[in-house]
C-alpha positions in Angstrom: 13.8 -12.1 164.6 17.1 -12.5 162.9 15.9 -15.7 161.2 12.8 -13.9 159.9 14.9 -11.1 158.5 17.2 -13.6 156.7 14.3 -15.6 155.3 12.6 -12.3 154.1 15.8 -11.2 152.4 16.2 -14.6 150.7 12.6 -14.5 149.4 13.1 -11.0 148.1 16.3 -12.0 146.3 14.6 -15.0 144.7 11.5 -13.2 143.5 13.3 -10.0 142.3 13.4 -9.8 138.5 16.8 -10.0 136.9 18.2 -7.3 134.6 16.2 -6.2 131.6 17.1 -8.2 128.5 17.3 -6.9 124.9 15.6 -9.6 122.8 16.2 -8.4 119.3 16.8 -5.3 117.1 14.9 -4.8 113.8 15.8 -2.1 111.3 12.8 -0.3 109.9 12.3 2.5 107.3 12.9 5.4 109.6 15.0 3.9 112.4 15.1 0.8 114.7 12.7 -1.3 116.7 14.2 -2.7 119.9 12.4 -5.5 121.7 13.0 -5.9 125.4 11.6 -8.4 127.9 10.3 -5.4 129.9 10.6 -1.6 130.0 14.3 -0.5 130.4 15.5 2.7 131.9 16.6 5.0 129.1 19.0 8.0 129.0 19.4 9.9 125.8 21.8 12.6 124.6 22.2 14.5 121.3 25.7 15.8 120.9 26.5 17.9 117.8 23.9 16.0 115.7 24.9 12.5 116.8 22.3 10.6 118.8 23.3 8.4 121.8 21.0 6.3 124.0 21.9 4.3 127.0 19.6 1.4 128.1 19.8 -0.2 131.6 19.7 -3.6 130.0 21.8 -6.6 128.9 22.0 -8.0 125.4 24.2 -8.5 122.3 26.2 -6.0 120.4 25.3 -5.1 116.8 25.6 -2.5 114.1 24.2 -1.6 110.7 23.3 1.1 108.3 20.0 2.9 107.4 19.2 5.0 104.4 17.1 8.0 105.5 16.1 10.8 102.9 19.3 10.1 100.9 21.5 10.1 104.0 23.4 7.0 105.1 23.1 6.6 108.9 25.2 4.2 110.8 24.0 2.7 114.1 26.0 0.7 116.6 24.9 -1.1 119.8 27.7 -1.6 122.3 27.9 -3.4 125.6 29.2 -1.1 128.4 29.5 -1.5 132.1 26.4 0.7 132.6 24.2 -1.1 130.0 23.7 -1.1 126.3 24.8 2.0 124.4 23.1 2.7 121.0 24.3 5.5 118.9 23.5 6.9 115.4 26.0 8.8 113.3 25.7 10.4 109.9 27.5 13.1 107.8 24.6 15.4 108.5 23.3 16.3 112.0 20.5 13.9 113.2 17.5 14.2 115.5 15.7 11.2 117.1 12.5 10.6 118.9 11.2 7.4 120.4 8.2 5.8 122.1 7.6 2.5 123.7 4.7 0.3 124.3 4.0 -3.2 125.7 3.2 -5.6 123.0 2.6 -9.4 123.4 4.2 -9.4 126.8 7.4 -7.7 125.6 8.4 -4.0 125.5 8.8 -2.5 122.0 10.8 0.7 121.8 10.6 2.4 118.4 13.4 4.8 117.6 12.9 7.2 114.7 15.9 9.1 113.3 15.9 11.9 110.7 18.4 14.4 109.4 18.1 17.8 111.1 
């Protein structure tokens, strides 16, 4: 019985998927497109007009700037112990919305940002 339990645990460990991986980040006219190998868990918070999103995923850090309605918006993707942290900051308060879909076997998350 103990051998069966150990073999079952080993098979479960081998077949379990690894962490979600961020494949690439693409700036678009109204925000960012983030490509993952599968759907990540996502937590979002809007604090005083700055937008922060935490993804339960692994990937590379990055940053950049977007021009939205005459407002310069900075974005930064950081690696933290809890996952990837994406935040947007501008001189004016921001709002964000997002949606995701499976496309060509990967998960596409479209994040749209606009001045409030």
